[in-house]
C-alpha positions in Angstrom: 60.7 49.2 -27.9 61.0 51.0 -24.5 59.5 48.5 -22.0 60.2 49.7 -17.7 62.5 52.4 -16.4 63.2 53.3 -12.9 63.7 56.7 -11.9 66.9 57.3 -9.8 68.7 60.5 -8.6 71.3 62.4 -10.4 74.0 61.3 -7.8 73.2 57.9 -7.6 73.0 57.6 -11.4 76.4 56.8 -11.9 76.5 53.4 -10.4 73.6 52.0 -11.8 74.9 52.4 -15.4 77.9 51.1 -14.6 76.5 48.3 -12.2 74.4 47.5 -15.9 77.2 48.2 -18.1 79.3 45.8 -16.6 76.4 42.9 -17.1 75.8 44.2 -20.6 72.4 44.8 -20.1 71.2 47.5 -22.5 69.5 50.5 -21.3 68.8 54.1 -21.8 69.1 57.2 -19.6 66.0 59.9 -20.3 65.8 63.2 -18.2 62.7 65.2 -17.7 62.3 66.1 -21.4 61.2 62.8 -22.3 59.5 61.7 -19.5 57.6 64.6 -18.2 56.8 63.4 -15.0 59.9 62.4 -13.7 60.7 64.5 -10.8 63.3 67.4 -10.7 66.8 65.9 -9.9 65.6 62.4 -11.2 66.6 60.7 -14.2 64.8 57.6 -16.0 67.3 54.2 -16.8 65.3 52.9 -19.2 65.0 49.4 -20.3 63.6 47.1 -23.4 61.8 44.5 -23.7 64.0 41.8 -21.4 64.0 38.1 -21.0 63.0 36.9 -17.5 66.8 35.9 -16.3 68.0 39.2 -17.1 64.4 41.3 -15.8 66.1 39.4 -12.7 68.9 40.6 -12.8 68.1 44.2 -13.1 65.2 44.0 -10.4 68.1 42.7 -8.0 70.1 45.7 -8.4 67.6 48.0 -8.4 65.5 46.4 -5.2 61.9 46.7 -6.9 60.0 46.3 -10.1 60.4 48.9 -12.5 57.5 51.1 -13.6 55.7 50.5 -17.2 56.8 53.2 -19.5 
């Protein structure tokens, strides 16, 4: 189940996905096909509901709260 997401530039997506992979945090990447409200040139890194201690790591990585899915 999808819970929240972060909008990122295509150019920044790799650094975020590499960090999430290293932390073994589950995620998917979606485009404006899946989320029509995404602006041009943006991707969504989408997360399931996470335990709070994992969410804190994600929030720290992105520097803000995610958008509700």
